[in-house]
Biopython code that builds the backbone (N, CA, C, O; Angstrom):
import numpy as np
from Bio.PDB.StructureBuilder import StructureBuilder

atoms = [
    (1, "MET", "N", (0.830, -1.178, 0.000)),
    (1, "MET", "CA", (0.000, 0.000, 0.000)),
    (1, "MET", "C", (0.875, 1.241, 0.000)),
    (1, "MET", "O", (1.666, 1.463, 0.917)),
    (2, "LYS", "N", (0.723, 2.028, -1.020)),
    (2, "LYS", "CA", (1.497, 3.249, -1.105)),
    (2, "LYS", "C", (0.649, 4.419, -0.598)),
    (2, "LYS", "O", (-0.495, 4.603, -1.014)),
    (3, "LYS", "N", (1.218, 5.178, 0.281)),
    (3, "LYS", "CA", (0.523, 6.332, 0.838)),
    (3, "LYS", "C", (0.870, 7.567, 0.028)),
    (3, "LYS", "O", (2.033, 7.817, -0.289)),
    (4, "GLY", "N", (-0.152, 8.330, -0.298)),
    (4, "GLY", "CA", (0.052, 9.544, -1.069)),
    (4, "GLY", "C", (0.426, 10.720, -0.189)),
    (4, "GLY", "O", (0.441, 10.631, 1.039)),
    (5, "ALA", "N", (0.725, 11.815, -0.850)),
    (5, "ALA", "CA", (1.104, 13.025, -0.117)),
    (5, "ALA", "C", (-0.066, 13.562, 0.698)),
    (5, "ALA", "O", (0.134, 14.117, 1.778)),
    (6, "SER", "N", (-1.284, 13.402, 0.190)),
    (6, "SER", "CA", (-2.438, 13.902, 0.936)),
    (6, "SER", "C", (-2.669, 13.086, 2.211)),
    (6, "SER", "O", (-3.100, 13.635, 3.226)),
    (7, "ASP", "N", (-2.384, 11.778, 2.166)),
    (7, "ASP", "CA", (-2.521, 10.951, 3.365)),
    (7, "ASP", "C", (-1.508, 11.350, 4.425)),
    (7, "ASP", "O", (-1.837, 11.417, 5.609)),
    (8, "ILE", "N", (-0.293, 11.611, 4.007)),
    (8, "ILE", "CA", (0.753, 12.022, 4.956)),
    (8, "ILE", "C", (0.449, 13.405, 5.511)),
    (8, "ILE", "O", (0.693, 13.669, 6.689)),
    (9, "LEU", "N", (-0.081, 14.288, 4.671)),
    (9, "LEU", "CA", (-0.471, 15.621, 5.139)),
    (9, "LEU", "C", (-1.589, 15.517, 6.171)),
    (9, "LEU", "O", (-1.573, 16.218, 7.183)),
    (10, "TYR", "N", (-2.569, 14.631, 5.909)),
    (10, "TYR", "CA", (-3.655, 14.402, 6.860)),
    (10, "TYR", "C", (-3.106, 13.879, 8.189)),
    (10, "TYR", "O", (-3.578, 14.279, 9.253)),
    (11, "LEU", "N", (-2.128, 13.000, 8.134)),
    (11, "LEU", "CA", (-1.508, 12.464, 9.350)),
    (11, "LEU", "C", (-0.814, 13.561, 10.148)),
    (11, "LEU", "O", (-0.969, 13.633, 11.367)),
    (12, "VAL", "N", (-0.060, 14.404, 9.479)),
    (12, "VAL", "CA", (0.656, 15.489, 10.158)),
    (12, "VAL", "C", (-0.323, 16.494, 10.763)),
    (12, "VAL", "O", (-0.130, 16.953, 11.889)),
    (13, "ILE", "N", (-1.368, 16.832, 10.021)),
    (13, "ILE", "CA", (-2.369, 17.773, 10.537)),
    (13, "ILE", "C", (-3.100, 17.178, 11.731)),
    (13, "ILE", "O", (-3.358, 17.876, 12.711)),
    (14, "GLY", "N", (-3.437, 15.891, 11.658)),
    (14, "GLY", "CA", (-4.104, 15.227, 12.772)),
    (14, "GLY", "C", (-3.248, 15.198, 14.024)),
    (14, "GLY", "O", (-3.743, 15.443, 15.124)),
    (15, "PHE", "N", (-1.952, 14.898, 13.861)),
    (15, "PHE", "CA", (-1.036, 14.924, 15.001)),
    (15, "PHE", "C", (-0.936, 16.329, 15.582)),
    (15, "PHE", "O", (-0.924, 16.496, 16.802)),
    (16, "SER", "N", (-0.864, 17.332, 14.726)),
    (16, "SER", "CA", (-0.755, 18.717, 15.199)),
    (16, "SER", "C", (-1.986, 19.127, 15.995)),
    (16, "SER", "O", (-1.868, 19.741, 17.055)),
    (17, "ILE", "N", (-3.162, 18.790, 15.487)),
    (17, "ILE", "CA", (-4.394, 19.138, 16.187)),
    (17, "ILE", "C", (-4.475, 18.385, 17.515)),
    (17, "ILE", "O", (-4.876, 18.960, 18.527)),
    (18, "GLY", "N", (-4.103, 17.116, 17.519)),
    (18, "GLY", "CA", (-4.114, 16.339, 18.759)),
    (18, "GLY", "C", (-3.184, 16.902, 19.807)),
    (18, "GLY", "O", (-3.542, 16.969, 20.983)),
    (19, "ILE", "N", (-2.000, 17.306, 19.403)),
    (19, "ILE", "CA", (-1.040, 17.878, 20.349)),
    (19, "ILE", "C", (-1.525, 19.236, 20.847)),
    (19, "ILE", "O", (-1.342, 19.561, 22.020)),
    (20, "LEU", "N", (-2.139, 20.032, 19.974)),
    (20, "LEU", "CA", (-2.699, 21.316, 20.422)),
    (20, "LEU", "C", (-3.806, 21.107, 21.443)),
    (20, "LEU", "O", (-3.912, 21.862, 22.408)),
    (21, "ILE", "N", (-4.635, 20.082, 21.236)),
    (21, "ILE", "CA", (-5.685, 19.780, 22.216)),
    (21, "ILE", "C", (-5.059, 19.318, 23.523)),
    (21, "ILE", "O", (-5.526, 19.687, 24.601)),
    (22, "LEU", "N", (-4.003, 18.509, 23.436)),
    (22, "LEU", "CA", (-3.336, 18.028, 24.650)),
    (22, "LEU", "C", (-2.786, 19.172, 25.498)),
    (22, "LEU", "O", (-2.894, 19.142, 26.724)),
    (23, "ILE", "N", (-2.202, 20.170, 24.859)),
    (23, "ILE", "CA", (-1.581, 21.260, 25.624)),
    (23, "ILE", "C", (-2.475, 22.495, 25.737)),
    (23, "ILE", "O", (-2.026, 23.534, 26.223)),
    (24, "SER", "N", (-3.739, 22.398, 25.294)),
    (24, "SER", "CA", (-4.628, 23.558, 25.372)),
    (24, "SER", "C", (-4.841, 24.073, 26.795)),
    (24, "SER", "O", (-4.918, 25.289, 26.970)),
    (25, "PRO", "N", (-4.940, 23.221, 27.829)),
    (25, "PRO", "CA", (-5.051, 23.795, 29.186)),
    (25, "PRO", "C", (-3.832, 24.627, 29.587)),
    (25, "PRO", "O", (-3.964, 25.619, 30.303)),
    (26, "VAL", "N", (-2.661, 24.228, 29.131)),
    (26, "VAL", "CA", (-1.458, 25.006, 29.430)),
    (26, "VAL", "C", (-1.499, 26.331, 28.681)),
    (26, "VAL", "O", (-1.096, 27.363, 29.217)),
    (27, "ILE", "N", (-1.982, 26.302, 27.446)),
    (27, "ILE", "CA", (-2.087, 27.536, 26.665)),
    (27, "ILE", "C", (-3.111, 28.476, 27.291)),
    (27, "ILE", "O", (-2.880, 29.683, 27.365)),
    (28, "ILE", "N", (-4.242, 27.932, 27.741)),
    (28, "ILE", "CA", (-5.304, 28.767, 28.311)),
    (28, "ILE", "C", (-4.895, 29.351, 29.657)),
    (28, "ILE", "O", (-5.050, 30.551, 29.882)),
    (29, "THR", "N", (-4.376, 28.517, 30.553)),
    (29, "THR", "CA", (-4.054, 29.001, 31.902)),
    (29, "THR", "C", (-2.669, 29.624, 32.012)),
    (29, "THR", "O", (-2.430, 30.446, 32.896)),
    (30, "GLY", "N", (-1.769, 29.248, 31.138)),
    (30, "GLY", "CA", (-0.428, 29.800, 31.165)),
    (30, "GLY", "C", (0.517, 29.069, 32.088)),
    (30, "GLY", "O", (1.692, 29.427, 32.175)),
    (31, "THR", "N", (0.033, 28.048, 32.782)),
    (31, "THR", "CA", (0.885, 27.280, 33.688)),
    (31, "THR", "C", (0.563, 25.801, 33.546)),
    (31, "THR", "O", (-0.489, 25.418, 33.036)),
    (32, "TRP", "N", (1.505, 24.974, 34.014)),
    (32, "TRP", "CA", (1.225, 23.553, 34.127)),
    (32, "TRP", "C", (0.343, 23.362, 35.344)),
    (32, "TRP", "O", (0.017, 24.335, 36.024)),
    (33, "TYR", "N", (-0.042, 22.155, 35.630)),
    (33, "TYR", "CA", (-0.926, 21.875, 36.760)),
    (33, "TYR", "C", (-0.254, 22.329, 38.053)),
    (33, "TYR", "O", (0.829, 21.852, 38.394)),
    (34, "ASP", "N", (-0.897, 23.252, 38.772)),
    (34, "ASP", "CA", (-0.302, 23.838, 39.971)),
    (34, "ASP", "C", (-1.318, 23.826, 41.104)),
    (34, "ASP", "O", (-2.324, 24.533, 41.045)),
    (35, "ILE", "N", (-1.063, 23.032, 42.129)),
    (35, "ILE", "CA", (-1.987, 22.901, 43.255)),
    (35, "ILE", "C", (-1.990, 24.170, 44.112)),
    (35, "ILE", "O", (-3.016, 24.515, 44.697)),
    (36, "GLU", "N", (-0.874, 24.851, 44.188)),
    (36, "GLU", "CA", (-0.763, 25.996, 45.091)),
    (36, "GLU", "C", (-1.507, 27.232, 44.603)),
    (36, "GLU", "O", (-1.859, 28.091, 45.412)),
    (37, "SER", "N", (-1.758, 27.343, 43.290)),
    (37, "SER", "CA", (-2.392, 28.557, 42.789)),
    (37, "SER", "C", (-3.913, 28.444, 42.694)),
    (37, "SER", "O", (-4.582, 29.462, 42.520)),
    (38, "THR", "N", (-4.480, 27.246, 42.802)),
    (38, "THR", "CA", (-5.926, 27.092, 42.749)),
    (38, "THR", "C", (-6.426, 26.471, 44.047)),
    (38, "THR", "O", (-5.699, 25.748, 44.729)),
    (39, "LEU", "N", (-7.677, 26.765, 44.376)),
    (39, "LEU", "CA", (-8.227, 26.311, 45.649)),
    (39, "LEU", "C", (-9.567, 25.613, 45.447)),
    (39, "LEU", "O", (-10.324, 25.964, 44.541)),
    (40, "GLY", "N", (-9.853, 24.646, 46.274)),
    (40, "GLY", "CA", (-11.161, 24.029, 46.392)),
    (40, "GLY", "C", (-11.736, 23.471, 45.108)),
    (40, "GLY", "O", (-11.126, 22.638, 44.437)),
    (41, "GLY", "N", (-12.936, 23.956, 44.781)),
    (41, "GLY", "CA", (-13.650, 23.479, 43.607)),
    (41, "GLY", "C", (-12.934, 23.774, 42.313)),
    (41, "GLY", "O", (-13.069, 23.030, 41.342)),
    (42, "LEU", "N", (-12.170, 24.858, 42.287)),
    (42, "LEU", "CA", (-11.419, 25.171, 41.074)),
    (42, "LEU", "C", (-10.336, 24.146, 40.806)),
    (42, "LEU", "O", (-10.002, 23.882, 39.652)),
    (43, "LEU", "N", (-9.784, 23.565, 41.865)),
    (43, "LEU", "CA", (-8.768, 22.528, 41.709)),
    (43, "LEU", "C", (-9.366, 21.307, 41.024)),
    (43, "LEU", "O", (-8.735, 20.711, 40.151)),
    (44, "ILE", "N", (-10.575, 20.935, 41.413)),
    (44, "ILE", "CA", (-11.246, 19.797, 40.793)),
    (44, "ILE", "C", (-11.615, 20.119, 39.350)),
    (44, "ILE", "O", (-11.453, 19.277, 38.467)),
    (45, "ALA", "N", (-12.104, 21.317, 39.107)),
    (45, "ALA", "CA", (-12.472, 21.706, 37.746)),
    (45, "ALA", "C", (-11.259, 21.736, 36.828)),
    (45, "ALA", "O", (-11.339, 21.303, 35.678)),
    (46, "GLU", "N", (-10.152, 22.238, 37.322)),
    (46, "GLU", "CA", (-8.940, 22.277, 36.506)),
    (46, "GLU", "C", (-8.433, 20.871, 36.213)),
    (46, "GLU", "O", (-7.986, 20.587, 35.102)),
    (47, "PHE", "N", (-8.500, 19.997, 37.203)),
    (47, "PHE", "CA", (-8.081, 18.610, 36.998)),
    (47, "PHE", "C", (-8.963, 17.927, 35.959)),
    (47, "PHE", "O", (-8.458, 17.217, 35.090)),
    (48, "LEU", "N", (-10.267, 18.133, 36.040)),
    (48, "LEU", "CA", (-11.184, 17.532, 35.059)),
    (48, "LEU", "C", (-10.955, 18.089, 33.658)),
    (48, "LEU", "O", (-11.005, 17.346, 32.678)),
    (49, "MET", "N", (-10.705, 19.390, 33.562)),
    (49, "MET", "CA", (-10.455, 19.998, 32.265)),
    (49, "MET", "C", (-9.175, 19.443, 31.647)),
    (49, "MET", "O", (-9.146, 19.124, 30.458)),
    (50, "ARG", "N", (-8.141, 19.329, 32.431)),
    (50, "ARG", "CA", (-6.878, 18.803, 31.911)),
    (50, "ARG", "C", (-6.994, 17.328, 31.542)),
    (50, "ARG", "O", (-6.423, 16.898, 30.540)),
    (51, "THR", "N", (-7.721, 16.554, 32.330)),
    (51, "THR", "CA", (-7.900, 15.140, 32.032)),
    (51, "THR", "C", (-8.725, 14.941, 30.781)),
    (51, "THR", "O", (-8.389, 14.098, 29.949)),
    (52, "SER", "N", (-9.798, 15.700, 30.627)),
    (52, "SER", "CA", (-10.630, 15.565, 29.426)),
    (52, "SER", "C", (-9.882, 16.044, 28.182)),
    (52, "SER", "O", (-10.057, 15.467, 27.109)),
    (53, "ALA", "N", (-9.067, 17.066, 28.297)),
    (53, "ALA", "CA", (-8.262, 17.511, 27.158)),
    (53, "ALA", "C", (-7.256, 16.440, 26.763)),
    (53, "ALA", "O", (-7.005, 16.232, 25.576)),
    (54, "LEU", "N", (-6.681, 15.763, 27.745)),
    (54, "LEU", "CA", (-5.746, 14.674, 27.470)),
    (54, "LEU", "C", (-6.453, 13.533, 26.735)),
    (54, "LEU", "O", (-5.930, 13.011, 25.751)),
    (55, "ILE", "N", (-7.620, 13.152, 27.203)),
    (55, "ILE", "CA", (-8.352, 12.051, 26.584)),
    (55, "ILE", "C", (-8.780, 12.411, 25.170)),
    (55, "ILE", "O", (-8.621, 11.601, 24.257)),
    (56, "ILE", "N", (-9.313, 13.599, 24.970)),
    (56, "ILE", "CA", (-9.761, 14.010, 23.636)),
    (56, "ILE", "C", (-8.582, 14.129, 22.680)),
    (56, "ILE", "O", (-8.684, 13.716, 21.525)),
    (57, "GLY", "N", (-7.476, 14.680, 23.137)),
    (57, "GLY", "CA", (-6.292, 14.786, 22.290)),
    (57, "GLY", "C", (-5.762, 13.431, 21.870)),
    (57, "GLY", "O", (-5.383, 13.245, 20.714)),
    (58, "LEU", "N", (-5.729, 12.473, 22.800)),
    (58, "LEU", "CA", (-5.279, 11.122, 22.457)),
    (58, "LEU", "C", (-6.245, 10.429, 21.508)),
    (58, "LEU", "O", (-5.816, 9.670, 20.638)),
    (59, "LEU", "N", (-7.543, 10.677, 21.659)),
    (59, "LEU", "CA", (-8.527, 10.109, 20.730)),
    (59, "LEU", "C", (-8.363, 10.672, 19.320)),
    (59, "LEU", "O", (-8.512, 9.941, 18.340)),
    (60, "VAL", "N", (-8.060, 11.954, 19.212)),
    (60, "VAL", "CA", (-7.824, 12.553, 17.899)),
    (60, "VAL", "C", (-6.592, 11.939, 17.244)),
    (60, "VAL", "O", (-6.617, 11.614, 16.057)),
    (61, "ILE", "N", (-5.521, 11.778, 18.007)),
    (61, "ILE", "CA", (-4.306, 11.175, 17.466)),
    (61, "ILE", "C", (-4.562, 9.722, 17.086)),
    (61, "ILE", "O", (-4.101, 9.270, 16.038)),
    (62, "TYR", "N", (-5.287, 8.985, 17.918)),
    (62, "TYR", "CA", (-5.609, 7.592, 17.617)),
    (62, "TYR", "C", (-6.424, 7.479, 16.333)),
    (62, "TYR", "O", (-6.139, 6.631, 15.487)),
    (63, "ASP", "N", (-7.436, 8.331, 16.185)),
    (63, "ASP", "CA", (-8.272, 8.293, 14.984)),
    (63, "ASP", "C", (-7.467, 8.649, 13.733)),
    (63, "ASP", "O", (-7.698, 8.079, 12.667)),
    (64, "THR", "N", (-6.540, 9.571, 13.855)),
    (64, "THR", "CA", (-5.704, 9.943, 12.724)),
    (64, "THR", "C", (-4.814, 8.788, 12.290)),
    (64, "THR", "O", (-4.703, 8.494, 11.100)),
    (65, "VAL", "N", (-4.182, 8.136, 13.256)),
    (65, "VAL", "CA", (-3.312, 6.997, 12.929)),
    (65, "VAL", "C", (-4.132, 5.842, 12.359)),
    (65, "VAL", "O", (-3.712, 5.191, 11.402)),
    (66, "LYS", "N", (-5.299, 5.590, 12.947)),
    (66, "LYS", "CA", (-6.165, 4.526, 12.483)),
    (66, "LYS", "C", (-6.603, 4.791, 11.031)),
    (66, "LYS", "O", (-6.579, 3.887, 10.196)),
    (67, "SER", "N", (-6.994, 6.010, 10.749)),
    (67, "SER", "CA", (-7.421, 6.357, 9.387)),
    (67, "SER", "C", (-6.260, 6.259, 8.408)),
    (67, "SER", "O", (-6.455, 5.878, 7.253)),
    (68, "PHE", "N", (-5.067, 6.594, 8.851)),
    (68, "PHE", "CA", (-3.904, 6.553, 7.983)),
    (68, "PHE", "C", (-3.567, 5.113, 7.565)),
    (68, "PHE", "O", (-3.251, 4.852, 6.404)),
    (69, "TYR", "N", (-3.639, 4.199, 8.516)),
    (69, "TYR", "CA", (-3.264, 2.824, 8.219)),
    (69, "TYR", "C", (-4.381, 1.997, 7.598)),
    (69, "TYR", "O", (-4.103, 0.980, 6.962)),
    (70, "LEU", "N", (-5.636, 2.403, 7.764)),
    (70, "LEU", "CA", (-6.749, 1.628, 7.209)),
    (70, "LEU", "C", (-7.233, 2.142, 5.860)),
    (70, "LEU", "O", (-8.090, 1.522, 5.231)),
    (71, "LYS", "N", (-6.691, 3.270, 5.412)),
    (71, "LYS", "CA", (-7.087, 3.834, 4.127)),
    (71, "LYS", "C", (-6.542, 2.965, 2.998)),
    (71, "LYS", "O", (-5.385, 2.548, 3.030)),
    (72, "LYS", "N", (-7.376, 2.697, 2.007)),
    (72, "LYS", "CA", (-6.935, 1.841, 0.897)),
    (72, "LYS", "C", (-6.618, 2.627, -0.335)),
    (72, "LYS", "O", (-6.235, 2.051, -1.353)),
]
sb = StructureBuilder()
sb.init_structure("model")
sb.init_model(0)
sb.init_chain("A")
sb.init_seg("    ")
for serial, (resi, resn, name, xyz) in enumerate(atoms, 1):
    if name == "N":
        sb.init_residue(resn, " ", resi, " ")
    sb.init_atom(name, np.array(xyz, "f"), 0.0, 1.0, " ", f" {name:<3s}", serial, name[0])
structure = sb.get_structure()
């Protein structure tokens, strides 16, 4: 199976979008996960936001790789 330039471009774009989703909480807040700067309910909300961004980013990367290898 020979992969075309458009398939490789799709793979690179998918990886880029997945990585941007993975680091979006860092881009939004400006810091890595920091327990000392957030308190109470905000700590839980920040943890959930970072965890969901991690899961969604990994799903995007997984779908991109899956589509790349299953394309005929």
